N, C-alpha and C positions, 0 to 999 in steps of 0.2 A: 423830575431830578436833578434839577438846575444848581442847588446850592448842596454840597455833600462835606460833611465832618469826617475827619479823618484823624483819630487821636493817634499817637504813635509813642512808644516807650524805645525808639530806635532798634528795636530787634528786627530778626529776619521775619516773621509772623505778620508785623508792622507792617514793614516792607510789603509781604505781599498782598495785603489789604489795599496799600496805597497805589501798588499797581493795577488792581481791580477798579479800584475807584477813578485812577486816572483814564482809564478805556470807559467806563460810564460817563463820565463828564465830556470826553471828546465827544462819543456818539448821542448824547443830550445837548449840546452846545451848553453845558455846567460849567460849575466852578468848585473848586477844591478849598477847604478850609482845613491847614493841617495845623494839629495842635500837640504839643509839648507841654502837660500840667507838670511845672517840677514840686516835687515835694520834698520839700527840705529835711533835714534830719530831725527830731524832735530838738533836741538841746539847739539847733541853730535856730529854728523856727518861735521857741519859746525866748530866745536871746540874740536877736536878730543884730541889736546894735553890738553889744560884745564882742559877738563874731561875725562881723561883715568880713573880714577878709575870706574866711573859711566859706562864706554864703556866697560872696561874689566868686569864687574859685568855681562853684557848684554850677553857676548860672552861666559862665563865661564857656565852661566845657558844653553846657547844655547848648545852649548858642550856637558852638563851633559845629556839633554834629546837625543841629538843625539846620543851618546855612547851608551846611555840604549836602543835606538831604534834598533838600529844595533846588540844587542844582543837579540832581539825576536825569540823566541823559531820560529816561522813560516817560519825565514829567513836561518833555517839548511840548509845543503846542497848547499846554492846559494853563486855563487861569487858576494861579494856586494863591492864595494868604496865607499868614500864619504868623505865630510866634511862639516863643516859649513865654510860659507864665507859672507863677507861683500858685500854690494851693493844692487843695486835695482834687483828685482827677475826677473823681464822679459831678462834683458840683460844680468843676469848671468846664467839664465836656457838656454838661447839663444848661449853662449858663450861654455856652458859645452857642447851642443850638438854637435856643431862643434869642441871641441878641442877631443873629443874621437869617432868623425863618427861615432855618435847612430843613429838608425835604428827606434826607436819608444818612444814617451813620453807617460808616463803614468800619470795620476793625479787625483784627487777626486773632489769631488765638496758637494754642502751644499743642495741637494735637490731641489725641482723643484724651490721653491723662491730662492734659492741658486744660482740655475744656473741662472735665470735671472738678481740676482746682479752681477753673473762674467761674463756675456756679455755685462754689461753695462761700461765700462771703465776700466776694470779692468786687472792686469796683464795674467789672463787666456785667459783674450778674445783677448789679443794681442798673444799668444801663439797659441792659436788654428788657428787665421787669418794669422798669419805672418810663421808658420812651413814649412819647406821643408819636413818634417818626419812623416809620420801617429801621430795622437793624440788620447789615448785613454781616454776616461772620464767616470769615475765609480763613481756611487751616494751610492747603497746599498753594505751593507757588504757580501762579499763573500769569504768562504773559498778555493775556487780554480774560477777557468774561465772558467766552464765547459760550452764549446762553442759546440752544435751539429749543430745549424743551423743558417746563417749568412745571414740577410737579407741588401740588397747592394740596395740603394734607388736611383733610377737616373731619370733626365729629356731627357737622351737619346742623348745629346746635343755631334756631335761627338768629339768636342775638349777636351772631357770629359773622353776619354778612358784612360787616364794614370790613374785617378783616379782607374778606371777599374780593371787596372791590378796591382795596389798593394793591392788593394780588395781581388783579386783572391790569390794574394800570401799568405796575409794574412790566407785567407781560406784554403789554403795548409798546412801552418804552425801550423794552429791549428785543423788540420784533421777535417773541419766541412763543412756542405755542404752551397754551396752559391747559394741564392735565390736574381735574379735580379729582381727588381719590378718598374715598371712605372705606377702610379696611373693617370685614366684618369679622368678628370673631367667634370662636363655641363662647366665649363667656357673655356675651352681648349679640346674641345672633339674630339677625333677620332675616326673613325669607327674600325671594328677591323681587316678590312683589311691593312687600312692605317697603325693603331699603330702596326701590325706585320710585316709589311714592312719596318717600321721605327727600331724596334728591332733587324731584319737582317740586316740592314745596320749597326747598330751599333757595332754588334758583329763581323763583317766581317773584318778580317785582324788582329784582337787583339790576336788572338791563346788565347781565355778564353771559357770555357766552362763551363757555370754555371750549378748546379744542376737541376737549370729549369728557365727560365722567364716568369714572370706573368705580365698580364695586368690585374690591378684592377681597377674597377670603385666604385668611392665613391665622396662625395660631396666635398671634398677638397685634397689636396694632405698629409696633414699632417694626416688628417685622415682616409687615406686609408692606410698611413706607419704602424699608430698604428695598425690598424685592419687587416691587412694582416699579420703583425707579429705575434697579436696575434691567429690568425687561423692557422698556423703553428708552434704555439708555439715556436716562434723564440729567441734567448739568446742575441742577439746583432745587434744593427742597423749602418749602415754605409751609408756613405755620402763623397761627394767631396766639397772640399774648391777650392776658387780662389783665395788664397794669401790673399793680401790686400784689395782686395774689400770683403774680408768676404765672410761667408757661404750663408749670406743672399741674394747674386745675384746668387748662384746655382737653387735654385727655386724662383717664383716667389715673391715676398713683404720677409716676416719675416719666412719662412716654417721653413727653416734648423733651424732655431733657435728656434723656437717652438719645432720641435721634439725633440732637445736636451734639452729646458727648462723641458717640461712635461714626458719625457721617464724616468722610472722606470729601464730599460736598460741600459746597458754599449753602449755607443756610440763611433764610432770610426770616425775619419775624415782624408780624403786624399787630398792631395795638387796638384791639377791640374797642368802638366808642360808641 
């Protein structure tokens, strides 16, 4: 986590994400790339020459906000780069990731309802679903990302072990305990012996040793994720993504989206490769 991309729209939620990203950068001797994509109103974008004064006004206003944010006290001691760019947010963020060979995106959300909206046709949905690198979504304000216990929820699909390796790397970089969680539900029930065997097969040859692995019985996967995380006083939840097919395919139905929507804790996603 040496190069961290932080998109901002100057909202308090984006500031929350920036605070967390700054803390991660400090602890890993990393650097931040702060980005604001100025998506000009359609009439300006289509007729830039005839509406130049108005376009300049929007750019100047964004630059003032951006420059003030770059001077924030909580960024003291952090190497930070960035600028205001014009264009669509999604493509701009993805281009920035590639240009700087970044290894983490940190972005804010607007609470439970905000995340629900975020996951319906928004730029943030595209980022989570298409990003080749981990994406950390932060909701509530945190002065620092104080991670002691990291719950990585999995369906034990052998094809998802690349995401597990990335989760293990994140756990080591943040010096936290990695809890590997499999939720056993009535609709997809496994006996203790069968579930144990599946976990051992999943961990075979991946060179990952979680602090513990847990087979947790609950009425649904999402309830199991929340209840177990509460039991161990977890600080962050992790899940895998399948890229363009989205995180809803990782678990049955829309479990992953429900977890992200309703979790008050930070959630980090890892692309299955």
